C-alpha positions, 0 to 999 in steps of 0.5 A: 500500500502506498502512503506518505505520512510523517512517522508511522510510529505515531499510529498507536497514539493516533488510534487512541485519539480516534477512539476518543473522538468516536465516543462523541460521534453517535450519529456517524456510529449508527450509520457505520453499523448500517453500512457494515451490514448493507455495504451500500458503497461496495465497489466504489473508489473514493478520493477524499481531500479533507482535513486529516483529523480524528473526526475525519478518520471516523468518517473514513472508517465509516466509508470503508465499512460501507464497502468503499475503497478510500484514499485520503489526502490533506485539504490544507498543508497545516491541518493534518494531525500526523498521528491520525494519518499514521493510524489510518495507514497502520490500523485501518489500511487506508492509503493516506497522503498528508504531512503537517506543514507540507509545502505547496509542491508536496500538497499537490503531489499528495492530491495527485497520488490520491487520484491514482485510484481513478476515483468514481467519487470525490469528497472535497473540503475546498474543491481542490480535488475537483479543480485538479481533476478539471485541469491536470487530470481530465483523463479521469473525469469520464470515470467520476460519477459524483462528489461532495463538498464540505465548505462554503469556499468550495461550494462558491468555487463549484457553483461558479464552475457549474454556472459557466458550464465547466463542471463535469459531474454532479456535486452535493453541497454538504456545507448547505445542509442545516445540520452542517452549517448551522452547527459546524460553522456556527458552534464548531468554528466559533469554539475552535477558532477561539481555541486556536488563538488562545493556544497560539498566543495565550492572550486574554480576550476579556477587554480586548477589541476583537475584530471579526471580518465577515458575519456569515454563519462562521462569523456569527459563531465566532463573534458570539464566543468572543463576546462570551469571553468578555471581548469587545467585538467589532464586525466588518461586512460588505453585505448590508443585511448581514451588517444590519443583523450584526448591529441588531445582535449588539455588535459594533459594525464599521469598515475595516479601515476604521477597525484597523486603527483600534483592533487588538485581534483580527480574524478573517472569515469571509472566503474572499481575498485581501480582506486585510491588506496594505492600508490596514497594516499601515493603520494597525497599532503595535502588537496587533494580532491577525489570523484567518479562519476561512478555508484558504490563506488568501484573506490576509495579504501576506505577500504585501506584508512581507514586502512591507516588513523591516524584519520577521521572526518566529516569536512563538510556535504559530506566531510570526512577528513582522516589524514594520519600518516605523517599529510597529509589530504585527503578529500573524498566526498560523501562516494565515491558514485556518487557525483552528486547525493550524494551532488547535485540533479543529471542531469538537467531534460532537459537531463534526458528527453531524457534518460527517454523517451528511458526508456519508449519507450524501455519498450513498445518495450520490451513488444511488442517484448519479444517473439522474443528476445533471452536472450541477451543485445540489443541496443535501436532500431534506429527508437526510438533513432531518434524519441526522437531526433526529438521530442526534436528538435521540443520542442526546436523550431529547424527545420532541412532539409529533403532530396529531392527525388534527394538526396535520389536517389543519396545516394541510388545509385552507378551509378552517381559517381562524 
């Protein structure tokens, strides 16, 4: 079996951490038991390009239990947990190509290696596999029946491909499932981003001015958690509706040009490029901390910052200090990559339980329906979304009401009125 991990001797440590994560993933475990019995993915070759974490390992085990032949590579150079990658190879016989801190050349070499399986399905976290298939490995496209996408950023890229008519196979946007973006994006990103910042800096959030760029679901969750820890939260936005919502939620809203002058900690979570750029660096106060929790490291204009600097040094693990000509220091966390995975462990497993349940069931749905689907981006079917929510509630011991026959009749009719 071919693989490329940092150190296979880390496998036993990774196995224990995967088992720990599994304990908080009841929905995925229920699906895994059914998959073991029914083998709905039997014979499917699947390339997964995801963050290589303990929770992802549980998903890989579930897909394999369902009969799929799975190969995994990293979706971000800094998000891999090396012991998990080693465990997947040694204990699960799943070819894995991922090393934390790998350079760009190795990153794409790993993606190419994961495609040697000649996949029938893809599972993406940022659409890099889809992009490579549509550019460098077009020869494999005829054999691909469909795929799934986990992130907001990836869905944006794929919808652009579909709109311009270049997408060659159907994709299910797992990101758009309510049991994904309401929970993973809001609660998962909110907590794990704070976790990454604190691990990297050990700074006190209470009393700080905490600037969140972007008030989507991830931004909402992050702002809420920062506020809960006593930070004075400032929101920057380009969407007037989201900006108004942030105001109504009790946050200060201003332009990044204004926020740059007062902020202590800045976090980008927009999915767009150069959200923090030259004019903002020039306005920041000494010691400002900048990080990103969007999928790609393009939200902070690091190339320009590197040109502006007088000197740069690694002052802490995951903290690079850029000193400008006027002596002011700007601290960049995690090389501008996903701070919750670069400096911490990513989302809690109980949240990823629902996200990866969506991935597993969407893969099954894609296999069953690929022949009737066009080369477009589809949402997760509502019945899958609701079933995952039901299973999660059952696992939590929560019971909810059901409509009575009279209530169902009332909702389905127009005659009764008031």
